[in-house]
C-alpha positions in Angstrom: 92.2 65.2 38.5 94.3 63.3 36.1 97.1 65.4 34.4 97.0 66.0 30.6 100.1 65.5 28.7 100.7 68.1 25.8 103.6 67.4 23.4 105.3 70.1 21.5 108.1 69.6 18.7 111.3 71.5 19.5 113.8 71.8 16.6 117.2 70.3 17.8 119.0 73.4 16.8 116.7 75.4 19.4 117.3 72.9 22.0 121.1 73.1 21.4 121.1 76.8 21.4 119.8 76.8 25.0 122.6 74.5 26.3 120.0 72.5 28.1 119.0 69.0 28.0 115.4 68.1 27.1 114.3 67.8 30.6 115.7 71.0 31.8 114.3 73.0 28.7 110.9 71.4 29.3 110.8 72.5 33.1 112.0 75.9 32.0 109.2 76.2 29.3 106.5 75.1 31.9 107.7 77.8 34.3 107.9 80.6 31.7 104.5 79.8 30.6 103.1 79.8 34.1 104.8 83.1 34.6 103.4 84.7 31.5 99.9 83.3 32.0 100.1 84.8 35.6 101.3 88.1 34.1 98.3 88.0 31.9 95.9 87.3 34.7 95.1 84.2 33.1 96.1 82.0 36.0 96.0 82.6 39.6 99.3 82.5 41.5 98.2 79.1 42.9 97.5 77.6 39.4 100.6 79.1 37.9 102.7 77.7 40.6 101.0 74.2 40.0 101.9 74.6 36.3 105.3 75.4 37.0 105.7 72.5 39.6 106.5 74.3 42.6 104.7 75.7 45.8 102.7 79.1 45.6 105.4 80.6 47.8 108.2 79.6 45.7 106.5 80.6 42.6 106.0 84.2 43.9 109.4 84.5 45.3 110.6 83.5 41.7 108.6 86.2 40.0 111.4 88.8 40.8 113.7 86.6 38.5 111.4 87.5 35.5 110.7 91.4 36.6 107.1 90.6 37.7 105.5 92.3 40.7 103.9 89.2 42.3 100.8 91.1 43.6 99.8 92.9 40.6 96.4 91.2 40.3 95.6 92.0 44.0 96.7 95.5 43.5 94.6 96.2 40.5 91.5 94.6 42.3 92.1 96.9 45.2 92.4 99.8 42.9 89.2 98.9 41.1 87.3 98.5 44.5 88.7 101.9 45.7 87.5 103.6 42.5 84.1 102.0 42.7 83.7 103.1 46.2 84.6 106.7 45.2 82.1 107.1 42.6 
């Protein structure tokens, strides 16, 4: 599948405030977007890792840095299964 390129404009003052070059900032934005979409259950860990440009294992290991429990989705699914089986 061919990648889609999405462009966003970032004010120079915002980029300067991050003390990062454009390439580093873009990589960080991709990672932050992947983490948030994973947290919101909009992407699986595999797809979020793909968006972040890293392996699934690396992505899951890095979630701690963002204070995200790496298996929250799986835990919620197990709890839902348990609740439905107890009814």
